[in-house]
C-alpha positions as CSV (number, residue, x, y, z in Angstrom):
1,M,0.0,0.0,0.0
2,V,1.2,3.5,-0.8
3,V,-0.1,6.7,0.7
4,F,-0.2,10.2,-0.8
5,K,-1.0,13.4,1.0
6,D,-2.5,16.8,0.0
7,V,-4.6,15.2,-2.7
8,T,-7.8,16.9,-4.0
9,K,-11.0,15.2,-5.1
10,E,-10.7,17.0,-8.5
11,Q,-7.3,15.4,-9.1
12,I,-8.6,11.9,-8.4
13,A,-11.8,12.5,-10.4
14,T,-9.7,12.9,-13.6
15,L,-8.8,9.2,-13.3
16,L,-12.4,8.3,-14.3
17,K,-11.4,9.2,-17.8
18,K,-8.6,6.7,-17.6
19,G,-10.7,3.6,-17.0
20,Y,-11.2,3.8,-13.3
21,Q,-14.6,2.9,-11.8
22,M,-16.4,4.8,-9.0
23,D,-17.1,2.8,-5.9
24,T,-19.3,3.5,-3.0
25,V,-17.6,5.1,0.0
26,K,-17.7,3.0,3.2
27,T,-17.4,5.7,5.9
28,K,-18.3,9.3,6.3
29,Y,-14.6,10.1,6.4
30,E,-14.0,9.1,2.8
31,D,-14.4,11.5,0.0
32,L,-14.0,9.2,-3.0
33,R,-13.3,5.5,-3.8
34,L,-12.1,4.3,-7.2
35,S,-10.9,1.0,-8.5
36,K,-9.3,-0.5,-11.6
37,N,-8.5,-4.2,-12.1
38,D,-7.0,-5.2,-8.7
39,V,-6.1,-1.8,-7.4
40,S,-8.3,0.4,-5.2
41,L,-7.9,4.1,-4.3
42,V,-9.5,5.6,-1.2
43,L,-9.4,9.4,-0.8
44,Y,-10.1,10.7,2.7
45,I,-11.5,14.2,3.4
46,S,-8.2,14.9,5.1
47,G,-6.5,14.8,1.7
48,K,-4.8,11.5,2.3
49,L,-5.0,9.0,-0.6
50,L,-4.5,5.2,0.0
51,V,-3.5,3.1,-3.0
52,Q,-3.5,-0.7,-2.5
53,G,-3.7,-4.0,-4.3
54,K,-1.8,-5.8,-7.0
55,G,-0.3,-3.5,-9.6
56,T,0.1,-0.6,-7.2
57,D,3.5,0.4,-8.6
58,K,2.0,1.2,-12.0
59,V,-0.7,3.3,-10.5
60,V,1.7,5.2,-8.2
61,E,3.9,5.9,-11.3
62,Q,0.8,7.2,-13.1
63,L,-0.3,9.4,-10.1
64,T,3.3,10.8,-9.8
65,K,3.3,11.8,-13.5
66,L,-0.1,13.5,-13.1
67,G,1.3,15.5,-10.1
68,V,-1.2,14.1,-7.7
69,G,-0.3,15.1,-4.1
70,E,2.9,13.9,-2.5
71,E,3.9,10.4,-1.7
72,V,4.3,9.7,2.0
73,K,7.4,7.8,3.1
74,K,6.6,4.5,4.9
75,Q,7.2,4.4,8.6
76,N,9.9,2.1,9.6
77,F,9.1,-0.2,12.5
78,R,11.5,-2.5,14.4
79,K,11.7,-6.0,12.9
80,E,10.3,-8.6,15.3
81,T,9.6,-12.3,15.2
82,G,6.8,-14.3,16.8
83,W,3.8,-12.9,18.5
84,M,3.9,-9.4,19.9
85,I,1.2,-7.5,21.9
86,G,1.3,-3.8,21.8
87,S,-0.8,-1.5,24.0
88,D,-1.4,2.2,24.2
89,E,-3.9,4.7,25.8
90,T,-5.7,7.9,25.0
91,L,-7.7,10.7,26.8
92,K,-5.3,10.5,29.8
93,G,-4.6,14.2,29.5
94,D,-8.0,15.4,28.4
95,T,-10.3,17.2,30.8
96,F,-13.4,15.7,29.1
97,G,-13.8,12.0,28.7
98,G,-12.6,9.1,30.8
99,L,-9.8,6.8,29.7
100,V,-9.2,4.3,26.9
101,V,-6.6,1.6,26.7
102,S,-6.2,-0.8,23.8
103,A,-4.0,-3.6,22.7
104,V,-3.3,-5.4,19.3
105,K,-1.6,-8.7,18.8
106,A,0.4,-9.7,15.6
107,D,2.9,-12.1,14.2
108,D,5.0,-11.9,11.1
109,N,2.0,-12.4,8.8
110,L,-0.3,-9.9,10.5
111,R,2.5,-7.4,10.8
112,T,2.7,-7.4,7.0
113,K,-1.0,-6.9,6.7
114,L,-0.9,-4.0,9.1
115,L,1.9,-2.4,7.1
116,E,-0.1,-2.9,3.9
117,L,-3.1,-1.2,5.6
118,G,-1.0,1.8,6.3
119,V,-0.8,1.6,10.0
120,A,1.3,4.4,11.5
121,D,1.6,6.4,14.7
122,S,-1.9,7.7,15.3
123,K,-0.5,11.2,15.9
124,K,0.3,11.3,12.2
125,L,-3.2,10.5,11.1
126,A,-6.2,12.8,10.9
127,D,-9.4,12.1,12.8
128,S,-11.1,11.4,9.5
129,E,-8.7,8.5,8.9
130,I,-8.7,7.0,12.4
131,I,-12.1,5.4,12.7
132,G,-12.1,3.8,9.3
133,M,-8.6,2.4,9.8
134,A,-9.6,1.1,13.3
135,K,-12.4,-0.9,11.8
136,E,-9.9,-2.5,9.3
137,I,-7.4,-3.3,12.1
138,K,-10.2,-5.1,14.0
139,K,-10.8,-7.3,10.9
140,I,-7.1,-8.1,10.6
141,A,-5.7,-8.7,14.1
142,P,-6.7,-9.9,17.6
143,C,-7.4,-6.8,19.7
144,E,-8.8,-5.6,23.0
145,V,-10.2,-2.2,24.0
146,R,-11.1,-0.9,27.5
147,S,-13.0,2.4,27.4
148,L,-13.9,4.0,30.8
149,L,-16.5,6.8,30.7
150,P,-15.8,9.7,33.1
151,E,-18.3,8.5,35.7
152,E,-16.6,5.1,36.0
153,Y,-13.2,6.7,35.9
154,N,-14.1,9.1,38.7
155,G,-15.3,6.1,40.8
156,R,-11.8,4.7,40.9
157,D,-9.4,5.4,43.7
158,G,-7.8,8.3,41.8
159,N,-4.4,6.7,41.2
160,V,-4.1,7.1,37.4
161,T,-0.8,5.1,37.2
162,K,-2.3,2.1,38.9
163,L,-5.4,2.3,36.7
164,L,-3.3,2.5,33.6
165,D,-1.2,-0.5,34.8
166,K,-4.4,-2.5,35.4
167,L,-6.0,-1.7,32.0
168,H,-2.8,-2.3,30.0
169,Q,-2.3,-5.6,31.8
170,E,-5.9,-6.7,31.3
171,C,-5.8,-6.0,27.6
172,A,-2.5,-7.9,27.2
173,N,-3.7,-10.9,29.3
174,D,-6.7,-11.3,27.1
175,L,-4.4,-11.6,24.1
176,L,-1.7,-13.9,25.5
177,P,0.5,-15.6,24.5
178,G,2.9,-12.9,23.2
179,K,5.6,-10.5,24.2
180,H,3.8,-7.4,25.7
181,V,5.1,-4.0,24.5
182,V,3.8,-0.8,26.3
183,D,4.1,2.8,25.2
184,K,5.8,3.8,28.5
185,Y,4.1,6.4,30.7
186,P,5.4,7.8,34.1
187,G,5.4,5.1,36.7
188,C,4.6,2.3,34.2
189,S,5.3,-1.1,35.8
190,V,3.8,-3.5,33.2
191,G,5.0,-5.0,29.9
192,K,7.9,-7.2,28.9
193,I,9.1,-4.1,27.0
194,A,8.2,-0.6,28.1
195,V,9.6,2.2,25.9
196,E,8.7,5.8,25.2
197,K,7.2,6.6,21.8
198,A,6.7,2.9,21.2
199,E,4.0,3.7,18.7
200,S,6.7,4.9,16.3
201,K,8.8,1.8,16.9
202,Y,6.5,-1.2,17.1
203,I,3.6,-1.6,14.6
204,E,1.5,-3.4,17.2
205,V,1.6,-0.3,19.5
206,A,0.9,1.9,16.5
207,A,-2.2,-0.2,15.7
208,A,-3.2,-0.1,19.4
209,S,-2.8,3.7,19.4
210,I,-5.2,3.9,16.4
211,L,-7.8,1.7,18.2
212,A,-7.5,3.8,21.4
213,R,-7.9,7.1,19.6
214,S,-10.9,5.8,17.6
215,A,-12.6,4.7,20.8
216,G,-11.6,8.0,22.4
217,L,-13.3,9.9,19.5
218,E,-16.4,7.8,19.8
219,Q,-16.5,8.4,23.6
220,L,-16.2,12.2,23.1
221,N,-18.9,12.1,20.4
222,F,-21.2,10.1,22.7
223,L,-20.7,12.6,25.6
224,S,-21.1,15.6,23.3
225,K,-24.5,14.3,22.3
226,K,-25.4,13.7,25.9
227,A,-24.3,17.3,26.8
228,G,-26.0,18.9,23.8
229,F,-22.8,20.6,22.5
230,T,-19.4,19.6,21.2
231,L,-16.9,18.9,24.0
232,P,-13.4,20.2,23.5
233,K,-10.3,17.9,23.3
234,G,-7.3,18.5,25.5
235,S,-7.2,20.6,28.7
236,T,-6.3,24.2,27.7
237,H,-9.4,25.8,26.3
238,V,-12.1,24.1,28.3
239,K,-13.4,26.8,30.7
240,E,-16.3,27.8,28.5
241,A,-17.4,24.2,28.1
242,L,-17.3,23.7,31.8
243,Q,-19.5,26.7,32.3
244,M,-21.9,25.3,29.8
245,L,-22.3,22.2,31.9
246,V,-23.1,24.3,34.9
247,D,-25.6,26.4,33.0
248,K,-27.3,23.3,31.7
249,K,-27.3,21.9,35.3
250,L,-25.5,18.7,34.1
251,K,-23.4,16.6,36.5
252,M,-19.7,17.2,36.1
253,K,-18.8,13.6,37.0
254,V,-20.5,12.4,33.9
255,F,-18.4,14.4,31.6
256,V,-15.0,15.4,33.1
257,K,-12.2,14.1,35.2
258,L,-12.9,15.5,38.6
259,H,-9.4,15.3,39.9
260,F,-7.9,17.5,37.2
261,R,-6.6,20.8,38.6
262,N,-8.5,23.0,36.1
263,V,-11.7,21.3,37.0
264,R,-11.1,21.7,40.8
265,E,-10.2,25.4,40.3
266,F,-13.3,25.9,38.2
267,L,-15.6,24.3,40.8
């Protein structure tokens, strides 16, 4: 699989005159789908174009000659053998939302399939690409996801490190056997291998980061519908949203992490 960035719908539409067929898009994050022989092209609204299938090299050469976007260099992961289990988390630093931890298991065969899918560090992918790719990862590899909503998160003892250790270990245990690799966080005491920025070094952790972020987006979308307005990501520009919860007389514990300093100061 080859990925191009900064691609427009108009550029890809010109391929219809060159024997490509229009296919039905599969998610709301896709702008266009085309196919020809055994090659498929998926254009996301983010401007990313995925080219995959047999005969990809000829299509890539054609796109390059047409000046379509810019080819993205493949991410290089460490070469591993045997079964590996990678785990990662999201929402840990967000005021709104609870906590999500996920894990993905792969061997040599599945690692190749994840590479072909275009799995990369989720930080390098747009929201519009994440959910669709997460669905494909679930079809390819064994995986586990733990998603705690704020109310459940707030009901724990408040030790985030212990909670992270517990969730990472639970996800890994459900996928054993395999060597567990964790994207290291402060105080991390789980995993056979615990390394910082593991999502850029191990494809299993990269895949887990995509699943976690997808579940995190789904959680924030769910809570936004519950609140009646779009909840912000992160923890910097959240005061207005906190005030809206108060104005609507909604329970804080249902939407935010109560132990966060900015929440305590607001309350």
